[in-house]
N, C-alpha and C positions, 0 to 999 in steps of 0.2 A: 777258854778252857772247857773241855767237854765235861758233862756231868753224867755219871753212871754210878750210883751208890745203892747198895742193898740196905733197906731200912729194917733194922732188927734182925731176927733170925727166921728161918723157915719154921712155920707153925704146923705141927702134925696133929691130926685128930682121928681117932679110930672109933668106929661104930659098927653096928651089926651088918652094914653094907660093905664095909671095907675101910680103906685108909684115904684120908684127904690131907693134902698139904697146901699151904698158902704162903706166898712170898710177895714182898713189895719192893719196888725200886723207885728211886728218884732219878729222872732222866731229863734231857733237854732235846732240842731239835736235831742235834747231831748224833744222839744215841737211841732215839725212840724207834727208828725204822725197823730193827730186828724184832722188836716186840710186836709191832703192827703187822709184820709179814707172816707171822705164824697163825695158822688157822685153828679154830676150835675143833677139837677131836684129834689133833696131832699128838702122837705118842713118842715123838723124838725131839722134844724141845730141849734146849740147853739148861733149863731151869729145874727140871724134874728128872727122876730116874726113867729109864726106857720103858718101864711097864706102867708109867703114869700118863694119863691122857689129860691134855689141857681142856678143862671144861668151863673155865670162867676167866674172863678178861675184862678189866675195868681200868680206865684212865681218867684221872682227875686233874684239871688244870690247877697248878699251884704257883701262880705268879707268872711274870713275864718269861716266856721261853722255858717253862718248867712244868713237868707233869709228875704225878705219882701214879705208877702203874701197879695194879694189884692182879696177881695171877693165882688161879686155883687149879690144882692138879688132883686127879683121883685115880687110884688103882681099884676099880670097882670089881675086879675079879678075885681079889685076895681072899675075901670071906667065903667064896664059893657060891655066893648068891647069883641067881640068874638075872636079877634086876628086871624082871618082867613088871611093866608098869601099865596098869589099865587106865586108859584115858576116859574120864567121865565126860567133861564138857567137850563140845566140838571145837575144832580149830578156830572157829569164828568167834568164840567167846573170849572175853578179856576181862581182867581184873585191874582196874585203874585207880590211882590215888593221887592226891595233890599234896604238896608240901612247900617249904620255903628254903631258899639258899641265899647267900649273900654275894654281892659283887662289889668290888672296890674300884672306883675310878681313881686314876693317878694323874699327876700333873702332866706327864708325858702324853697322855691321851689328848690333850688340848694344845700341845706345843709349848708348854710352860717349863720354866726352870727357875732355880734360885739365882739371884743376882750376885755377881762377884765384884770385888773392888775395882777391877779394871773397867767393868761395864758401868759402874757408878760414875767414874771420872768422865766417861763419855756422855753422861746425861741421859742414859736409858730410863724410860718411864716405868712406873709401877703398873702392874696388871690391874690392881684395884682402882687406880686413879691415873688416867693418862695425862694429867696436868702436873704430876709431881714426879721428881726424880727418885728412883729407887734407892733404898738403903741396902746394905749387904744382907743377904738372906731373904729379901722380898721376892715374891713371885714376879717374873717378867716373861715376856714372850721370847722363845728361843731365837726368833728371826729379827728381834729388835736390835738395831745397831746403826751407827753412822753410815757405814758402807751400804746398808740396805736402803737408806733414804728415809727410814722411819724409826724414830726413837721409841715408839710404842710397840710396833709389830702387829701381828695378826694371828688369828687362830690357825692351827695346823692339826688336822685329824689323822695324819698318816699312821701314827702309832696306835690309834684307837681300834678296838675290835669290832666296831660297828660301822655301817655304811655311812659315808660322808654326808650324803644328802639329808639323812635323818638327824645326824649330829648337828648340822647347820640349822635345821628347823627347830631343834630343841635347845641348843646352847648358843646359837648365834653364828655369824659368818664374818670373815674378814676382820676388820678392826672394831666390830660392834658385838662383843661377847656379852652373854648374860652373866655378868660377873658374880652376882649373888648366888645363882644356881650352880655355877661351876665350883665356887668355893665350898658350897654345901656338899656336893657329891664327892669332892676329893677329901673331905674331912670326915665323912660318915659313910659306912657301908650301905649299899642300896639292896633292898629285899627283892629277890626275883622269885617267880613261881617255878617250882620244880614239879615235874609230872612224871609218874612212873606207871608203866603198863606191863602186865604179865600175861603171856599167852602161850599156848602149845603150838608146836610146829612139827609136822611130819616132813622129814627131808633126809635124803641120803647125801646131801652136800653141805656139810657144816661150814664150808668156806663162804656160803652165801651170806653168813652173818658178819663177815669181815668188813663189809662196806658201810657198816653203821658207825660213821665217824664224820662229823662236820655239821654243816648247816642243813636243816631239813627243809626241802622245797615241797615235799609231799609226804603224807602219811595216810595209809588206808583208813577210811572212815571209822571202822570198828575200833581202831587203836588210837585215833587222834584225840588230842585234848579239845575241849570245847572252844569254838571260835578259832580253830587253827588257821594261821596265816603263813604262807611261804616266806621263809627267811627270818621269821621272828623267833623261831625255836632252833636250838643247837643241841646236839647229843651231849649227854652228861654221863656216858658209860653204859655198859650192858653186862649182864652175866647170863650164863647158860648152864642148865643142868641137863645131863645126857642120860637117857634111860634106854634099855633094850626092850624092843617090842616086836615079837614075831619075826625075829631074825634081822630086824632093822633097828633104827634108832628114833627116838622121839626127843625133842628138845623143849624144855620149859624155859622160854626166853623172858628175861626181865630187862626192859629198856627204860632208860631215863632220858629226859630232855629238860632244858631250862629255857625259859622265856626271857628275851631281852627286855630290859627296863625301858620305860618311856615310849613304848611302841616302836623301838628301834629295830633294825635288822642287822643280823650278824654278817660279817664279811666272808663271802665264799672264797675270795682270793686269798684269804688268810687261813681259813679253816677247811676249805674244800666243801664239797656237797655230799651229804650222806645218802646212802642207798638203803632203802628199807628191805 
């Protein structure tokens, strides 16, 4: 069943520059495409009146196959202001900061599930102890069965958001899992580093910002976090403020990215590759 639900109401804020509106939606992989297709600067989006320009877009992963999309529209002509914005620093300057965010591993990331009565009668073994038959509700491997030839089963990282090679080196491979570590991470949220950088961009093509979504394989040195490594960081949303300057536009971009835990790499086949 597709998910497309507006969260709360449209929030409107007036100031000396004009009127700003914000709206949020909960979406899934079947309904997110129209949101991602609209370019920053578009004044004909279905979420705002025709005289409102889309100036901010942010999407936050909120569980398996679920995102919260936040949209910002602004009618910056309403107040009569020319919105001339004088740039102080050069485009090469950036303001960066670090923070924290949480990531929760789930049993499916390791190919685990809870044992059912039918599996117990077949003698399927506990994940925690491959010498003991599971009880109802115990964690077991999804591929453990009489038919598969193994009553214990083996690790399966197909549902994990990280590259399999890194998962294997961190949590184990085949039928030799690091049981203690896996139980720890599915029971407790893992702290990840969140990095935010703000910079100015002179551009007549706001669509160039639309590619910032997915796994980061490269970031310009001025804007990159310390020790940046390709694949280790994934975008965590961006917002843009648009200003008029000399007949053109200037963008104040705020971009966020999050670092995978345990020196893992995010999967580009799942999230795609981001374009700076």
